[in-house]
KEPADREN-731847 format. One record per residue (C-alpha): residue number from 1; chain; x negated, y, z negated. Coordinates in steps of 0.5 Angstrom, whole numbers, plus 500, padded with zeros to 3 digits. Layout:
BEGIN
num  chaine  px  py  pz
NUM  A  X  Y  Z
...
***
This chain:
BEGIN
num  chaine  px  py  pz
1  A  503  454  570
2  A  501  451  565
3  A  502  452  557
4  A  497  449  551
5  A  500  451  544
6  A  496  452  539
7  A  497  446  533
8  A  493  448  528
9  A  492  454  524
10  A  486  454  519
11  A  486  460  513
12  A  480  461  510
13  A  481  464  503
14  A  488  464  499
15  A  489  470  494
16  A  495  474  496
17  A  493  475  504
18  A  491  467  506
19  A  498  465  501
20  A  501  470  504
21  A  499  469  511
22  A  501  461  509
23  A  508  462  506
24  A  510  467  513
25  A  507  462  518
26  A  510  456  515
27  A  517  459  514
28  A  517  462  522
29  A  513  457  525
30  A  511  451  520
31  A  516  447  525
32  A  511  447  531
33  A  505  448  526
34  A  499  444  522
35  A  498  449  516
36  A  492  448  512
37  A  489  453  507
38  A  481  452  504
39  A  479  456  498
40  A  475  455  493
41  A  477  455  485
42  A  470  458  484
43  A  471  464  487
44  A  475  470  484
45  A  480  474  488
46  A  480  482  487
47  A  487  483  483
48  A  487  491  483
49  A  493  490  489
50  A  499  491  484
51  A  504  497  488
52  A  507  497  494
53  A  511  501  498
54  A  518  499  500
55  A  516  494  506
56  A  514  489  501
57  A  523  487  502
58  A  522  486  508
59  A  517  480  507
60  A  522  477  502
61  A  528  477  507
62  A  523  473  511
63  A  522  469  506
64  A  529  468  504
65  A  527  470  496
66  A  531  473  491
67  A  529  479  489
68  A  530  478  482
69  A  528  471  481
70  A  521  474  485
71  A  520  480  479
72  A  522  475  474
73  A  516  471  477
74  A  511  476  477
75  A  512  480  471
76  A  514  485  476
77  A  518  492  475
78  A  522  496  480
79  A  517  502  483
80  A  520  509  486
81  A  514  513  488
82  A  508  515  486
83  A  506  521  481
84  A  500  525  482
85  A  497  529  477
86  A  492  534  477
87  A  490  533  485
88  A  492  540  488
89  A  489  544  482
90  A  489  541  474
91  A  495  542  471
92  A  499  540  478
93  A  504  534  477
94  A  508  532  484
95  A  510  525  487
96  A  511  522  493
97  A  518  519  492
98  A  521  514  496
99  A  527  515  500
100  A  531  522  502
101  A  529  528  500
102  A  535  533  501
103  A  538  532  508
104  A  539  535  515
105  A  544  540  517
106  A  545  541  524
107  A  539  540  528
108  A  534  541  523
109  A  531  538  517
110  A  532  539  510
111  A  526  543  509
112  A  527  550  514
113  A  534  551  508
114  A  529  549  502
115  A  524  554  505
116  A  529  560  506
117  A  532  559  500
118  A  525  560  497
119  A  525  566  501
120  A  531  569  497
121  A  529  568  491
122  A  531  561  489
123  A  525  557  485
124  A  528  551  486
125  A  524  544  486
126  A  522  540  493
127  A  523  534  488
128  A  530  537  485
129  A  533  534  492
130  A  530  527  491
131  A  534  522  487
132  A  528  517  487
133  A  524  523  484
134  A  530  524  478
135  A  531  517  477
136  A  524  516  476
137  A  522  521  472
138  A  529  519  467
139  A  526  512  468
140  A  533  510  470
141  A  534  505  475
142  A  540  501  479
143  A  542  498  486
144  A  545  503  489
145  A  546  504  498
146  A  548  511  498
147  A  548  518  494
148  A  555  519  493
149  A  558  523  499
150  A  552  528  501
151  A  550  523  507
152  A  544  521  503
153  A  540  514  502
154  A  541  511  494
155  A  535  509  490
156  A  529  506  495
157  A  525  501  491
158  A  518  498  492
159  A  515  494  487
160  A  509  493  481
161  A  507  485  480
162  A  502  481  478
163  A  498  480  484
164  A  494  473  481
165  A  501  471  479
166  A  504  473  487
167  A  498  469  490
168  A  501  462  485
169  A  508  464  487
170  A  506  465  495
171  A  502  458  494
172  A  508  455  491
173  A  513  457  497
174  A  508  455  502
175  A  506  448  499
176  A  514  447  499
177  A  514  448  506
178  A  508  444  508
179  A  502  448  508
180  A  496  443  507
181  A  491  446  501
182  A  484  444  501
183  A  479  446  495
184  A  472  446  497
185  A  467  452  498
186  A  465  454  506
187  A  459  453  507
188  A  458  453  515
189  A  461  455  521
190  A  461  451  527
191  A  461  456  534
192  A  463  453  541
193  A  457  453  546
194  A  461  455  551
195  A  464  462  549
196  A  462  462  542
197  A  469  461  538
198  A  470  457  532
199  A  470  450  533
200  A  470  448  526
201  A  469  449  519
202  A  464  445  514
203  A  466  445  506
204  A  461  444  501
205  A  462  435  500
206  A  461  434  507
207  A  468  435  509
208  A  469  439  516
209  A  475  442  518
210  A  477  443  525
211  A  483  448  528
212  A  485  452  534
213  A  486  459  531
214  A  483  461  524
215  A  485  466  520
216  A  480  470  516
217  A  483  472  508
218  A  476  470  504
219  A  476  478  502
220  A  470  483  503
221  A  465  476  504
222  A  469  476  512
223  A  466  469  512
224  A  469  468  519
225  A  470  474  522
226  A  462  477  521
227  A  459  472  518
228  A  460  467  523
229  A  462  472  529
230  A  458  478  527
231  A  464  483  529
232  A  461  489  526
233  A  464  494  520
234  A  467  502  521
235  A  464  506  515
236  A  469  511  513
237  A  465  513  506
238  A  463  520  510
239  A  471  521  509
240  A  473  517  503
241  A  466  516  499
242  A  469  513  493
243  A  466  506  493
244  A  467  503  486
245  A  473  501  482
246  A  473  499  474
247  A  480  496  473
248  A  483  493  466
249  A  489  491  463
250  A  492  495  456
251  A  498  494  452
252  A  505  495  455
253  A  508  502  452
254  A  515  504  452
255  A  519  508  455
256  A  518  503  462
257  A  516  508  467
258  A  519  506  474
259  A  513  509  478
260  A  505  509  479
261  A  501  515  476
262  A  495  517  479
263  A  490  521  475
264  A  485  525  478
265  A  479  524  475
266  A  472  528  475
267  A  470  524  481
268  A  475  519  483
269  A  483  518  481
270  A  485  514  475
271  A  491  508  477
272  A  497  507  472
273  A  502  501  474
274  A  507  499  469
275  A  508  491  469
276  A  513  488  464
277  A  508  485  460
278  A  502  490  460
279  A  499  496  464
280  A  495  495  470
281  A  489  502  470
282  A  483  503  474
283  A  478  508  476
284  A  476  510  483
285  A  470  513  483
286  A  464  515  488
287  A  458  513  485
288  A  454  519  487
289  A  457  523  483
290  A  459  518  476
291  A  456  513  474
292  A  458  506  471
293  A  458  507  465
294  A  461  514  464
295  A  466  512  470
296  A  467  506  465
297  A  467  510  458
298  A  473  515  462
299  A  477  509  464
300  A  477  507  456
301  A  479  513  454
302  A  484  515  457
303  A  488  508  457
304  A  495  508  453
305  A  494  503  450
306  A  489  497  447
307  A  485  494  453
308  A  487  487  454
309  A  480  485  457
310  A  473  487  458
311  A  473  492  464
312  A  471  489  471
313  A  468  492  477
314  A  469  493  484
315  A  464  495  490
316  A  467  496  496
317  A  466  500  503
318  A  471  504  506
319  A  473  503  513
320  A  475  497  518
321  A  472  492  522
322  A  471  493  529
323  A  475  488  530
324  A  480  485  527
325  A  482  479  533
326  A  476  477  535
327  A  476  471  540
328  A  480  466  536
329  A  480  469  529
330  A  484  473  526
331  A  481  477  519
332  A  487  479  514
333  A  486  483  508
334  A  479  485  505
335  A  476  481  511
336  A  479  487  516
337  A  477  493  512
338  A  479  496  506
339  A  482  503  504
340  A  482  505  496
341  A  489  503  493
342  A  492  510  492
343  A  498  510  496
344  A  499  503  495
345  A  498  500  502
346  A  493  494  501
347  A  498  489  501
348  A  503  492  507
349  A  497  491  511
350  A  497  484  510
351  A  503  484  511
352  A  504  488  518
353  A  497  484  520
354  A  501  478  519
355  A  507  481  522
356  A  504  483  528
357  A  500  476  528
358  A  506  472  529
359  A  509  477  535
360  A  503  476  539
361  A  502  468  537
362  A  497  466  542
363  A  497  460  546
364  A  489  456  547
365  A  488  460  552
366  A  487  466  548
367  A  489  472  552
368  A  484  478  551
369  A  491  482  552
370  A  494  479  546
371  A  487  481  542
372  A  487  487  545
373  A  493  490  544
374  A  493  486  536
375  A  487  491  535
376  A  489  497  538
377  A  495  497  534
378  A  491  495  528
379  A  486  500  529
380  A  492  506  529
381  A  495  503  523
382  A  489  503  519
383  A  487  510  522
384  A  493  513  521
385  A  493  511  513
386  A  486  514  513
387  A  488  520  514
388  A  494  520  510
389  A  489  518  505
390  A  484  524  506
391  A  490  529  506
392  A  490  528  498
393  A  483  529  498
394  A  482  535  503
395  A  487  539  500
396  A  485  541  493
397  A  483  547  490
398  A  479  544  485
399  A  473  548  482
400  A  472  544  476
401  A  467  539  480
402  A  462  538  486
403  A  466  532  488
404  A  472  535  489
405  A  469  541  492
406  A  465  537  497
407  A  472  534  498
408  A  476  540  500
409  A  470  543  504
410  A  468  537  508
411  A  470  536  516
412  A  476  532  517
413  A  479  527  524
414  A  481  532  528
415  A  488  529  528
416  A  489  531  521
417  A  486  537  522
418  A  492  538  528
419  A  497  536  523
420  A  495  540  517
421  A  495  547  522
422  A  502  545  525
423  A  505  544  519
424  A  502  551  516
425  A  504  555  522
426  A  512  552  523
427  A  513  548  518
428  A  513  541  522
429  A  510  535  521
430  A  509  531  528
431  A  509  523  526
432  A  505  518  531
433  A  508  513  535
434  A  510  508  529
435  A  504  511  524
436  A  506  508  517
437  A  507  514  513
438  A  514  518  515
439  A  515  526  516
440  A  518  525  508
441  A  511  522  506
442  A  507  528  509
443  A  512  534  507
444  A  511  532  499
445  A  503  530  499
446  A  503  537  503
447  A  508  541  499
448  A  505  538  493
449  A  499  540  493
450  A  500  548  496
451  A  500  547  503
452  A  506  551  505
453  A  509  553  512
454  A  508  560  514
455  A  515  561  516
456  A  521  557  517
457  A  525  555  523
458  A  530  561  525
459  A  535  557  526
460  A  536  556  518
461  A  538  564  519
462  A  546  561  522
463  A  549  559  515
464  A  550  565  510
465  A  547  565  504
466  A  553  563  500
467  A  553  557  505
468  A  546  555  504
469  A  547  556  496
470  A  553  551  496
471  A  549  546  500
472  A  543  545  496
473  A  547  546  489
474  A  552  539  492
475  A  545  536  492
476  A  543  537  486
477  A  550  536  483
478  A  550  530  485
479  A  543  527  484
480  A  544  529  476
481  A  551  525  476
482  A  549  520  479
483  A  542  519  475
484  A  545  520  468
485  A  551  514  470
486  A  544  509  472
487  A  542  504  467
488  A  535  505  463
489  A  529  501  467
490  A  528  496  462
491  A  535  495  461
492  A  535  493  469
493  A  530  489  468
494  A  532  485  462
495  A  538  484  465
496  A  536  482  472
497  A  530  479  473
498  A  526  479  465
499  A  519  475  466
500  A  519  468  466
501  A  514  463  465
502  A  507  462  468
503  A  508  457  474
***
């Protein structure tokens, strides 16, 4: 059987998406591929992707990169979760913390035992049993694999970092591994007459770049996937109406918090991401409910320190491409679609898209089976993340603004409705296939925003009240003891990964 392998991969666009794709492909397939990245210094990048989820550590493992070096080069800090303030009702606060929340006992998860304890008068918070949460609010961190003798995981981190520095770090890495960078503005894309595949790209100044496989990392513009191939876009603004963000950095503030903060506002929400040298801030909002000037004033008013620059405005349409892989083009990053950074999924979606491409890497025949499966998996991932984000908006009890009332009253995807009703009626969370967010992630958002089960599983009655009290007390006591032994987040950073000079 004939085999005509791909030799030349052309990546259009730099930034985090382009240089991550270049770095990973060079590391994993550089021995058989010629990789060229096209970008123009005249085009800026959207630098809002400064918070991640724990899967980012898989990227460092693939690249063979030391965590401490990476954080030092990117002004990085530790992230143990996302604190949500005012999302259920004004005055509410909870955290989507990474890592374990309690532990299973017998055939049951932790939740039925916690619900039974509440029914018998115990007023403990669900987050009293989260090591990540307790360390986060104490502003402490260290590498710790296990939580004493509880059988629970130790601290599970993700990172905050400067997105511009990350792109620079990955660019340097990719260049060392043989990726060729070509400066130039894309002015035209030539398609083959026989099948409409991309044949070459023309740059300003007359240079023409040929390739076999093209990766579109050109941001919202979608120069290849949309302008050239007219793939189409599925608009999700009826579920996720926020269509703008205003972002600005401000002066740093102590203590250095190891978590992202998301504060619900009158027409959206404001993020706070602490880096070593500054705090990243932004207001994600719906322009139907608030003007750009009002949003800008609200953001500035709620900063913890003096702004370090003029706020920048970003306009977007939540949704996804109708195909992520079309003919011989694969879209990554903002070129593939956009969901607001509420749960820090933007960089993960780049990472998972690259992983998926490598696993399904084609030859020059470009079998449609590869593209179909890539698109099916990508669509599933986007839609499952979309539903998780919708949950945050829909499960609110706020009455202070039309924005929040409308979010509560809107219809939501059927799959999300089923998931919420299953949880209300039985305390069960069904995780479909390999969707990104775990049962514990869904649990924390639903409990944090007052979606409570009406019942708990009858098997929880097998243990006595005294046994239950001892079980819960041991976990709580161990967490308190271990948190007390941790260094501060600032001390951990200063000792292991203090910021280094700009590359």
